[in-house]
SEKE-11364 format. One record per residue (C-alpha): residue number from 1; x, y, z; residue in one letter. Coordinates in nm, 2 decimals, m for minus. Layout:
% residues N
{NUM, {X, Y, Z}, "A"} ...
//
This chain:
% residues 368
{1, {2.18, 0.58, 1.59}, "X"} {2, {1.92, 0.38, 1.84}, "X"} {3, {1.64, 0.25, 1.62}, "X"} {4, {1.31, 0.14, 1.72}, "X"} {5, {1.06, m0.13, 1.59}, "X"} {6, {0.74, m0.12, 1.76}, "X"} {7, {0.47, m0.35, 1.74}, "X"} {8, {0.18, m0.28, 1.47}, "X"} {9, {m0.15, m0.19, 1.63}, "X"} {10, {m0.41, m0.15, 1.33}, "X"} {11, {m0.68, m0.37, 1.31}, "X"} {12, {m0.50, m0.71, 1.22}, "X"} {13, {m0.22, m0.62, 1.12}, "X"} {14, {0.04, m0.86, 1.15}, "X"} {15, {0.36, m0.76, 0.93}, "X"} {16, {0.64, m0.58, 1.13}, "X"} {17, {0.91, m0.35, 0.93}, "X"} {18, {1.24, m0.53, 1.00}, "X"} {19, {1.32, m0.92, 0.99}, "X"} {20, {1.59, m1.05, 1.23}, "X"} {21, {1.84, m1.03, 0.90}, "X"} {22, {1.78, m0.64, 0.87}, "X"} {23, {1.82, m0.60, 1.25}, "X"} {24, {2.13, m0.78, 1.25}, "X"} {25, {2.27, m0.58, 0.97}, "X"} {26, {2.19, m0.26, 1.13}, "X"} {27, {2.33, m0.39, 1.45}, "X"} {28, {2.65, m0.51, 1.29}, "X"} {29, {2.72, m0.17, 1.12}, "X"} {30, {2.70, m0.03, 1.49}, "X"} {31, {2.33, 0.07, 1.54}, "X"} {32, {2.09, m0.01, 1.87}, "X"} {33, {1.77, m0.18, 1.77}, "X"} {34, {1.48, m0.17, 2.03}, "X"} {35, {1.22, m0.43, 1.94}, "X"} {36, {0.90, m0.39, 2.10}, "X"} {37, {0.83, m0.76, 2.26}, "X"} {38, {0.59, m0.93, 2.03}, "X"} {39, {0.65, m0.72, 1.71}, "X"} {40, {0.71, m1.00, 1.48}, "X"} {41, {0.49, m1.25, 1.65}, "X"} {42, {0.24, m1.22, 1.39}, "X"} {43, {0.49, m1.27, 1.09}, "X"} {44, {0.61, m1.59, 1.27}, "X"} {45, {0.91, m1.44, 1.40}, "X"} {46, {0.99, m1.49, 1.81}, "X"} {47, {1.12, m1.27, 2.00}, "X"} {48, {1.43, m1.47, 2.09}, "X"} {49, {1.52, m1.40, 1.68}, "X"} {50, {1.55, m1.07, 1.72}, "X"} {51, {1.76, m1.10, 2.03}, "X"} {52, {2.01, m1.37, 1.85}, "X"} {53, {2.03, m1.11, 1.57}, "X"} {54, {2.16, m0.85, 1.82}, "X"} {55, {1.85, m0.67, 1.94}, "X"} {56, {1.72, m0.52, 2.29}, "X"} {57, {1.40, m0.60, 2.35}, "X"} {58, {1.15, m0.36, 2.51}, "X"} {59, {0.78, m0.16, 2.54}, "X"} {60, {0.62, 0.02, 2.29}, "X"} {61, {0.74, 0.36, 2.49}, "X"} {62, {1.10, 0.22, 2.43}, "X"} {63, {1.09, 0.14, 2.09}, "X"} {64, {0.92, 0.50, 2.01}, "X"} {65, {1.18, 0.68, 2.19}, "X"} {66, {1.43, 0.61, 1.96}, "X"} {67, {1.58, 0.85, 1.72}, "X"} {68, {1.45, 0.66, 1.43}, "X"} {69, {1.12, 0.46, 1.41}, "X"} {70, {1.06, 0.20, 1.13}, "X"} {71, {0.70, 0.08, 1.09}, "X"} {72, {0.49, m0.10, 0.82}, "X"} {73, {0.19, 0.13, 0.85}, "X"} {74, {0.07, 0.51, 0.91}, "X"} {75, {0.06, 0.56, 1.30}, "X"} {76, {m0.29, 0.57, 1.41}, "X"} {77, {m0.43, 0.81, 1.68}, "X"} {78, {m0.35, 0.59, 1.97}, "X"} {79, {0.03, 0.65, 1.88}, "X"} {80, {m0.03, 1.04, 1.77}, "X"} {81, {0.14, 1.10, 2.12}, "X"} {82, {0.46, 0.94, 2.02}, "X"} {83, {0.52, 1.20, 1.77}, "X"} {84, {0.80, 1.45, 1.85}, "X"} {85, {0.99, 1.72, 1.67}, "X"} {86, {1.34, 1.48, 1.69}, "X"} {87, {1.20, 1.21, 1.54}, "X"} {88, {1.24, 1.02, 1.23}, "X"} {89, {0.96, 0.84, 1.10}, "X"} {90, {1.05, 0.58, 0.82}, "X"} {91, {0.72, 0.38, 0.71}, "X"} {92, {0.38, 0.42, 0.48}, "X"} {93, {0.19, 0.73, 0.51}, "X"} {94, {m0.06, 0.77, 0.24}, "X"} {95, {m0.13, 1.16, 0.38}, "X"} {96, {m0.32, 1.24, 0.08}, "X"} {97, {m0.61, 1.07, 0.20}, "X"} {98, {m0.55, 1.11, 0.58}, "X"} {99, {m0.56, 1.51, 0.69}, "X"} {100, {m0.58, 1.43, 1.08}, "X"} {101, {m0.21, 1.24, 1.03}, "X"} {102, {m0.06, 1.48, 0.80}, "X"} {103, {m0.20, 1.80, 1.06}, "X"} {104, {m0.04, 1.54, 1.35}, "X"} {105, {0.28, 1.52, 1.21}, "X"} {106, {0.32, 1.91, 1.10}, "X"} {107, {0.21, 1.99, 1.49}, "X"} {108, {0.48, 1.75, 1.60}, "X"} {109, {0.75, 1.85, 1.41}, "X"} {110, {0.84, 1.50, 1.30}, "X"} {111, {1.04, 1.44, 0.99}, "X"} {112, {0.85, 1.21, 0.84}, "X"} {113, {0.97, 0.98, 0.50}, "X"} {114, {0.70, 0.76, 0.34}, "X"} {115, {0.80, 0.46, 0.17}, "X"} {116, {0.53, 0.49, m0.12}, "X"} {117, {0.70, 0.82, m0.22}, "X"} {118, {1.07, 0.72, m0.25}, "X"} {119, {1.12, 0.75, m0.62}, "X"} {120, {1.38, 0.63, m0.84}, "X"} {121, {1.51, 0.78, m1.19}, "X"} {122, {1.27, 0.56, m1.40}, "X"} {123, {0.97, 0.68, m1.21}, "X"} {124, {0.90, 0.31, m1.05}, "X"} {125, {0.85, 0.33, m0.64}, "X"} {126, {1.08, 0.04, m0.50}, "X"} {127, {0.94, 0.03, m0.15}, "X"} {128, {0.56, 0.05, m0.29}, "X"} {129, {0.64, m0.25, m0.55}, "X"} {130, {0.64, m0.55, m0.32}, "X"} {131, {0.34, m0.46, m0.15}, "X"} {132, {0.17, m0.34, m0.44}, "X"} {133, {0.25, m0.71, m0.60}, "X"} {134, {0.11, m0.85, m0.28}, "X"} {135, {m0.19, m0.65, m0.28}, "X"} {136, {m0.25, m0.71, m0.65}, "X"} {137, {m0.27, m1.10, m0.62}, "X"} {138, {m0.47, m1.06, m0.33}, "X"} {139, {m0.73, m0.85, m0.48}, "X"} {140, {m0.83, m1.15, m0.72}, "X"} {141, {m0.81, m1.38, m0.41}, "X"} {142, {m1.05, m1.18, m0.23}, "X"} {143, {m1.29, m1.11, m0.49}, "X"} {144, {m1.30, m1.47, m0.58}, "X"} {145, {m1.40, m1.54, m0.25}, "X"} {146, {m1.66, m1.28, m0.21}, "X"} {147, {m1.83, m1.35, m0.55}, "X"} {148, {m1.94, m1.70, m0.39}, "X"} {149, {m2.30, m1.69, m0.30}, "X"} {150, {m2.28, m1.79, 0.07}, "X"} {151, {m2.14, m1.44, 0.16}, "X"} {152, {m2.33, m1.27, m0.06}, "X"} {153, {m2.20, m1.28, m0.44}, "X"} {154, {m2.33, m1.37, m0.78}, "X"} {155, {m2.22, m1.71, m0.74}, "X"} {156, {m2.00, m1.67, m1.00}, "X"} {157, {m1.66, m1.92, m1.02}, "X"} {158, {m1.42, m1.69, m1.21}, "X"} {159, {m1.26, m1.99, m1.38}, "X"} {160, {m1.57, m2.11, m1.50}, "X"} {161, {m1.60, m2.50, m1.59}, "X"} {162, {m1.60, m2.68, m1.95}, "X"} {163, {m1.94, m2.57, m2.11}, "X"} {164, {m1.99, m2.22, m1.93}, "X"} {165, {m1.82, m1.94, m1.95}, "X"} {166, {m1.56, m1.78, m1.70}, "X"} {167, {m1.60, m1.46, m1.50}, "X"} {168, {m1.47, m1.14, m1.63}, "X"} {169, {m1.24, m0.95, m1.42}, "X"} {170, {m1.18, m0.59, m1.54}, "X"} {171, {m0.88, m0.39, m1.39}, "X"} {172, {m0.85, m0.04, m1.39}, "X"} {173, {m0.48, 0.06, m1.39}, "X"} {174, {m0.20, m0.17, m1.56}, "X"} {175, {0.10, m0.06, m1.33}, "X"} {176, {0.24, m0.32, m1.09}, "X"} {177, {m0.09, m0.38, m0.88}, "X"} {178, {m0.28, m0.42, m1.22}, "X"} {179, {m0.05, m0.66, m1.38}, "X"} {180, {m0.02, m0.90, m1.08}, "X"} {181, {m0.39, m0.92, m1.03}, "X"} {182, {m0.42, m0.98, m1.44}, "X"} {183, {m0.15, m1.29, m1.32}, "X"} {184, {m0.38, m1.40, m1.04}, "X"} {185, {m0.70, m1.37, m1.26}, "X"} {186, {m0.55, m1.55, m1.58}, "X"} {187, {m0.41, m1.82, m1.37}, "X"} {188, {m0.79, m1.88, m1.25}, "X"} {189, {m0.88, m1.89, m1.60}, "X"} {190, {m1.07, m1.57, m1.59}, "X"} {191, {m1.18, m1.33, m1.86}, "X"} {192, {m0.96, m1.06, m1.80}, "X"} {193, {m0.96, m0.70, m1.93}, "X"} {194, {m0.70, m0.44, m1.83}, "X"} {195, {m0.77, m0.07, m1.89}, "X"} {196, {m0.46, 0.22, m1.87}, "X"} {197, {m0.42, 0.54, m2.00}, "X"} {198, {m0.09, 0.48, m2.12}, "X"} {199, {m0.06, 0.32, m2.50}, "X"} {200, {0.30, 0.23, m2.39}, "X"} {201, {0.17, 0.02, m2.09}, "X"} {202, {m0.12, m0.16, m2.27}, "X"} {203, {0.12, m0.25, m2.56}, "X"} {204, {0.37, m0.38, m2.31}, "X"} {205, {0.11, m0.60, m2.13}, "X"} {206, {m0.05, m0.76, m2.46}, "X"} {207, {0.34, m0.82, m2.53}, "X"} {208, {0.37, m1.00, m2.20}, "X"} {209, {0.06, m1.19, m2.17}, "X"} {210, {0.12, m1.31, m2.53}, "X"} {211, {m0.26, m1.12, m2.62}, "X"} {212, {m0.39, m1.37, m2.38}, "X"} {213, {m0.60, m1.10, m2.20}, "X"} {214, {m0.81, m0.76, m2.33}, "X"} {215, {m0.64, m0.41, m2.34}, "X"} {216, {m0.85, m0.12, m2.36}, "X"} {217, {m0.77, 0.28, m2.30}, "X"} {218, {m0.90, 0.40, m1.98}, "X"} {219, {m1.17, 0.64, m2.05}, "X"} {220, {m1.50, 0.69, m1.91}, "X"} {221, {m1.69, 0.56, m2.21}, "X"} {222, {m1.49, 0.20, m2.18}, "X"} {223, {m1.56, 0.19, m1.82}, "X"} {224, {m1.92, 0.20, m1.86}, "X"} {225, {m1.95, m0.03, m2.16}, "X"} {226, {m1.76, m0.33, m1.97}, "X"} {227, {m1.98, m0.25, m1.61}, "X"} {228, {m2.24, m0.43, m1.71}, "X"} {229, {m2.04, m0.76, m1.80}, "X"} {230, {m1.80, m0.74, m1.48}, "X"} {231, {m1.80, m0.99, m1.21}, "X"} {232, {m1.48, m0.83, m1.03}, "X"} {233, {m1.35, m0.49, m1.09}, "X"} {234, {m1.01, m0.43, m0.94}, "X"} {235, {m0.94, m0.07, m0.88}, "X"} {236, {m0.56, m0.04, m0.93}, "X"} {237, {m0.48, 0.32, m1.00}, "X"} {238, {m0.18, 0.50, m0.85}, "X"} {239, {m0.05, 0.84, m0.86}, "X"} {240, {0.28, 0.85, m0.65}, "X"} {241, {0.19, 1.02, m0.34}, "X"} {242, {m0.12, 1.18, m0.46}, "X"} {243, {m0.52, 1.10, m0.39}, "X"} {244, {m0.66, 0.88, m0.67}, "X"} {245, {m0.92, 0.99, m0.94}, "X"} {246, {m1.26, 0.88, m0.90}, "X"} {247, {m1.28, 0.67, m1.24}, "X"} {248, {m1.60, 0.50, m1.14}, "X"} {249, {m1.86, 0.71, m1.03}, "X"} {250, {m2.18, 0.68, m0.82}, "X"} {251, {m2.37, 0.73, m1.11}, "X"} {252, {m2.22, 0.39, m1.26}, "X"} {253, {m2.29, 0.14, m1.03}, "X"} {254, {m2.63, 0.05, m1.13}, "X"} {255, {m2.47, m0.05, m1.42}, "X"} {256, {m2.33, m0.34, m1.26}, "X"} {257, {m2.50, m0.65, m1.15}, "X"} {258, {m2.63, m0.75, m0.80}, "X"} {259, {m2.35, m0.93, m0.65}, "X"} {260, {m2.04, m0.83, m0.84}, "X"} {261, {m1.79, m0.74, m0.67}, "X"} {262, {m1.51, m0.45, m0.64}, "X"} {263, {m1.20, m0.47, m0.48}, "X"} {264, {m1.03, m0.10, m0.47}, "X"} {265, {m0.63, m0.15, m0.41}, "X"} {266, {m0.62, 0.25, m0.42}, "X"} {267, {m0.82, 0.30, m0.11}, "X"} {268, {m0.54, 0.39, 0.12}, "X"} {269, {m0.51, 0.67, m0.13}, "X"} {270, {m0.89, 0.78, m0.13}, "X"} {271, {m0.96, 0.52, m0.40}, "X"} {272, {m1.04, 0.52, m0.76}, "X"} {273, {m1.42, 0.43, m0.67}, "X"} {274, {m1.65, 0.73, m0.55}, "X"} {275, {m1.82, 0.48, m0.32}, "X"} {276, {m1.52, 0.32, m0.19}, "X"} {277, {m1.40, 0.37, 0.19}, "X"} {278, {m1.15, 0.20, 0.43}, "X"} {279, {m1.26, m0.12, 0.56}, "X"} {280, {m1.07, m0.38, 0.80}, "X"} {281, {m1.00, m0.75, 0.81}, "X"} {282, {m1.24, m0.78, 1.05}, "X"} {283, {m1.53, m0.64, 0.88}, "X"} {284, {m1.41, m0.63, 0.50}, "X"} {285, {m1.73, m0.55, 0.31}, "X"} {286, {m2.04, m0.34, 0.25}, "X"} {287, {m2.31, m0.33, 0.01}, "X"} {288, {m2.39, m0.01, m0.22}, "X"} {289, {m2.67, m0.07, m0.48}, "X"} {290, {m2.63, m0.45, m0.41}, "X"} {291, {m2.25, m0.46, m0.53}, "X"} {292, {m1.99, m0.58, m0.29}, "X"} {293, {m1.75, m0.31, m0.21}, "X"} {294, {m1.41, m0.47, m0.04}, "X"} {295, {m1.20, m0.19, 0.06}, "X"} {296, {m0.94, m0.30, 0.32}, "X"} {297, {m0.63, m0.05, 0.31}, "X"} {298, {m0.37, m0.28, 0.46}, "X"} {299, {m0.45, m0.63, 0.23}, "X"} {300, {m0.09, m0.77, 0.26}, "X"} {301, {m0.14, m0.80, 0.64}, "X"} {302, {m0.35, m1.08, 0.55}, "X"} {303, {m0.03, m1.28, 0.44}, "X"} {304, {0.24, m1.12, 0.71}, "X"} {305, {0.51, m1.33, 0.66}, "X"} {306, {0.52, m1.30, 0.30}, "X"} {307, {0.52, m0.94, 0.30}, "X"} {308, {0.71, m0.88, 0.56}, "X"} {309, {1.01, m1.06, 0.41}, "X"} {310, {0.91, m0.91, 0.09}, "X"} {311, {0.92, m0.53, 0.25}, "X"} {312, {1.22, m0.58, 0.46}, "X"} {313, {1.46, m0.68, 0.12}, "X"} {314, {1.35, m0.34, m0.04}, "X"} {315, {1.33, m0.10, 0.27}, "X"} {316, {1.68, m0.22, 0.41}, "X"} {317, {1.91, m0.03, 0.20}, "X"} {318, {1.74, 0.27, 0.25}, "X"} {319, {1.68, 0.24, 0.62}, "X"} {320, {2.08, 0.16, 0.68}, "X"} {321, {2.14, 0.49, 0.51}, "X"} {322, {1.90, 0.70, 0.75}, "X"} {323, {2.07, 0.51, 1.01}, "X"} {324, {2.41, 0.59, 0.92}, "X"} {325, {2.37, 0.95, 0.80}, "X"} {326, {2.02, 1.06, 0.96}, "X"} {327, {1.87, 1.31, 0.75}, "X"} {328, {2.17, 1.38, 0.57}, "X"} {329, {2.10, 1.07, 0.38}, "X"} {330, {1.86, 1.31, 0.18}, "X"} {331, {2.12, 1.46, 0.01}, "X"} {332, {2.31, 1.17, m0.04}, "X"} {333, {2.04, 0.98, m0.21}, "X"} {334, {1.78, 1.16, m0.45}, "X"} {335, {1.52, 0.87, m0.44}, "X"} {336, {1.50, 0.89, m0.07}, "X"} {337, {1.48, 1.27, m0.10}, "X"} {338, {1.16, 1.23, m0.30}, "X"} {339, {1.01, 1.02, 0.02}, "X"} {340, {1.03, 1.32, 0.27}, "X"} {341, {0.67, 1.40, 0.32}, "X"} {342, {0.71, 1.66, 0.66}, "X"} {343, {1.00, 1.79, 0.83}, "X"} {344, {1.00, 2.06, 1.10}, "X"} {345, {0.62, 2.15, 1.09}, "X"} {346, {0.62, 2.21, 0.73}, "X"} {347, {0.47, 1.97, 0.42}, "X"} {348, {0.74, 1.88, 0.14}, "X"} {349, {0.52, 1.69, m0.08}, "X"} {350, {0.30, 1.87, m0.36}, "X"} {351, {0.09, 1.60, m0.43}, "X"} {352, {0.00, 1.53, m0.09}, "X"} {353, {m0.05, 1.97, m0.05}, "X"} {354, {m0.30, 1.96, m0.35}, "X"} {355, {m0.49, 1.66, m0.23}, "X"} {356, {m0.57, 1.84, 0.08}, "X"} {357, {m0.56, 2.20, 0.00}, "X"} {358, {m0.23, 2.28, 0.23}, "X"} {359, {0.08, 2.50, 0.13}, "X"} {360, {0.42, 2.33, 0.08}, "X"} {361, {0.75, 2.38, 0.09}, "X"} {362, {1.03, 2.20, m0.13}, "X"} {363, {1.25, 1.97, 0.02}, "X"} {364, {1.59, 2.13, m0.07}, "X"} {365, {1.43, 2.47, 0.08}, "X"} {366, {1.35, 2.31, 0.39}, "X"} {367, {1.67, 2.08, 0.42}, "X"} {368, {1.87, 2.42, 0.34}, "X"} 
//
């Protein structure tokens, strides 16, 4: 199969979808990989490393002309012209919060497989997990920075000092993002509270952190009670493939202190904070009622080398299946079949359809 690896062009997105090692594996399996010039530079990977791995270097047009294109982030408007009905696209999509891209994929007839909806039998999301780990850890770093007074924050040091209480980090959602945010916050010495709707998950977190963090059931009453004492709120809610619910609503914001910070990692799925909207690394924050909102939708792009290698570790086995078998790989691997979001002009993921008020067709019916 001919595989394309274009350079990411989203603002400050420096990740790349395949490392030279991944490219080499595909080439040894008999596939041709065309890499856009400079695709790996942001991750510290030179063109020469891809050439040494057996890649053909080319332009963006040449990379997108391949049978399968492997990316990191969803196509942006400038890339919609590359979409076509004989293209297999393998990338993060987050369509539940992006009607324009959904409609562009359907109009073009593109077969689009979303990393974030590939799901294994235990319910976990193997291709979302590595970036959730990165984003969870970054959320606390970003929050700690924006709590500093020179950048508009309350002037709180999350870890405090002897004789002065630590900052309070409240994490809404105890999954992969929330767990990694808790690790970072506790490492800094902050007071940490995690809310989740699953008692089993809260029990797990209480066990693995040896009772050193506070766990609470996620409810409107509990969130309202915590907000006045929250220095950093991390939104870490995920419903696979679907729009995130608004658990922190507009009317709750006045409960928070001026200069406190919200980092909503769920922003690429619409956000679990009603007042959040997507921002970029160039302009990451804005104020609502004196509360700093951080809504960068590609947080792992800030640490592209770490993110690129972590992502390729997980995506490569699935990319190999698709390269070897094309769309037939979906019949061979149930987890991969759950990643299909659009095919032949039809929407095939219910969570996206529900979020956008669109009709969908079950994957098996479309493939048949």
